[in-house]
N, C-alpha and C positions, 0 to 999 in steps of 0.2 A: 450032295443034298438030294434027298428023295423027292420025286415028282409029286405034286399035289394030286388029290383025287381028280378024276376026269370032270366032275361037276363043280369043281372049285376054281374060281378065276385065278389066272396066273398072277404071281406077285410082281408088281411093278412099282417104280418110284411114285407114280401118280396115285396108285391105289393105296400105298402106305401113307402118303400125305393126306389124301382125302379122309382116310379112316382116322388118322391122328387128329386132324382138324375137327372132325365130328365129335371125337371124345373130348377135345379141349373145349369146344363150344358148350358141351353138356356139363362137364365137371371141372373145367379149369386146367391150367397148365400143370399145377402141382400134382394133379391126380394122374397125369400121364406117366407111364413107365414103359420101357421096352418090353418087359414081360407081359404087361397087360395088353399092350398093342398087338403083340404077337398072338396072344390068345384070341383077340378080336378078329385078327386076320386069319386065324386057323393055321399058323405056321410056327416054327421054332424061333426063339429069340435070335439064334444065329443067323437065320434068314434075313431078319431085319437089319442086323449088324452088317450084313453083306453090302447093304446100300447106304446105311448111315452108321458110322462107327461110334458116335456118341449121341446122347440126347440133345446136346446143343446143336449138332449138325442137323438133326431132324427138325428141331424147332426153327432153325434158320430157314430150312426148306419150306416149312409151313408158313412162316412169315412172308416169304417171297410169293407164295401162292395167294395169301390174303391181299398183298399189295397188287397183284394182278387184277383183283376185282375193283380196284379204285378207278373210277371212270374219269377220264379227262373230257373237257368240253368238246363237243363234236365240231363246232365251228370256231376255230381260233381267231377269226376276224370279228366275232361278236363283241359287243361292248364289254369292257372289263367287269362291270357290275354283274352282267348276266353270267359270265364265265366263273366269277367268284362264287356266286350263289350255287351254280351247278357243282363246283368242286367241293364246297362246304357240305352240301346235301349228300354228295357221294360219300364223303368221309363219315357223315352221320349214319348213313345206311350200313356202312362197313362196321361201325362201332356197335350197332344193334344186332347185326348178323353174327358178328364174332365178338362176344363180350370181352375176351381176353386181349383183344387187339390194343385197347387203350391201357388196361390195367396190368398187362404182362409184357407183351412184346416190345412196346415202345420204351420200356424202362431200362433195358440193358443190351439189346442187340445193336450192333453197329449199323450205320446207314448202308442200305443196299442200293445198287444202281437204280432200281425201280423207284425207290423212295427219293433218291437224289433228283431224278427226273421230275417227280411231282413237286418237289421243293423249288426246283429251277423254274417250273411253269408258274408257281405261285409268286415267286419274286418278280417274274416278268409281268404278271398282272399288276403288282404293286407299282412297278415303274410306269406302266400304262395309265395307272390311276393318278400319276403325277407325284408320287412320293420321291423326294430327292434321293439320288443314288447313295449318298453316305448314310441314309436312314433306312434303306430298303431291308437289309438283313435284320436289323434290330426291330423294325416294325413287323416284319414277318414273324419273328420269334414271339413277339408280344401277342400277335393275333392267334398264332397256333397254340400258344399256352392258354389263351382265353377259350378257344374253341374246344380243345381237348378237356379243359377243366369243366366247361359247360356240359360236355357230353358225359363225363364221369358223374357229375352231379345229377344230370337227367336220369341216368341209369340207376342212381341210388334213390330216386323218388323225389327229387327237388322240383320246385316250380309247380306244385300241385294246388288244387283248390283247397284241399285239406290243410296244407301248410299255411296258406293264407288265412284260413278261418281260425286256426290255432293262434297265430300271431296277432291278428286284428282283434280276436275275441279277448285275448289277455289284456291288450291295451285299453279296450273299451270299458274295462272294469275301473279304470282311473281316467274318466273323461276330461278332467281339468288339468291333467299332467302332460298330455301329449297333444300336439297341435295339428298333425297331418295324418298319421297312421289311422286314427279312428274313422276318418272320412274317405279313405281310399276304396274305390269300388273293386269288386272281385275281378280277377284277371280273366282273360278269355279262356274258355275250356279247350283242352287239347294241347299236347306237347308240340305239335307242328307250329301252332301260333306262337309259342314261346321262342322256338328256334328261328322262325321268320323275323320276329322282333329283334332278336340278337343280331341277325344278319343285317337288318335295316340299320341298327345302331353302328355296326362296323362300317358299312358302306357310307353312311352319312358322315361318320367321323373322318373317313379317308377323303371324301369329297371336300369337306370343310378345311382339312389341314394340309392337303396337298398343295405344293407350290410349283409354279412353272407349267409348261406344256408337256404332255406325254412324249417321251423321247422316241425318235425314229432312228437312232443310231446306237450301235453297241457301246458298252462301257469303254472308257478310254484305256483302262488297264486290262482289257479282256485279252486272254492268251491268244496268240496268233495261230 
């Protein structure tokens, strides 16, 4: 393989991943091809194949790089509510930074160790919140489905003042037919307020439904 020009950075896995991720963030996963990536890098397609034999191999590497940006709470001894808020907001930042994270990567790639670590930390928080062990996995899946669904809807323009005005405006044309919607005040401005409200509802629901004291022992059937 010929050497690149002296003023061109050497080709490395990190450079390939960073360039591919930038292209995906801008145009989506479907727009990425090895040929287009190679052109962006200023190398031949063969040079990219030397590091990643298939597009799926490359996408898996990009996915791992995205997961490395997921922040875990700095203080594992902090209250579970605080840790849960931190983790959820980190997931939201990730979704906004990399739009394809929710709509593309999570749909078909297998769990990576980095993702399993984050899931395990999440299940640990639910146990600390007092969720009974037989319900931890199921509760976690429900909450993750809600959060990812919320983030997808948020990215598609939901929860806006305009959406409220369209709905309430339509109802107010028939004031005697509807009993609640015509009188609802406008929501707070700003998507941060909407997400904070969603987290408040999740945390209050966990606080209200949890039974027993937070466990201080590992699961009984935990592998030795």
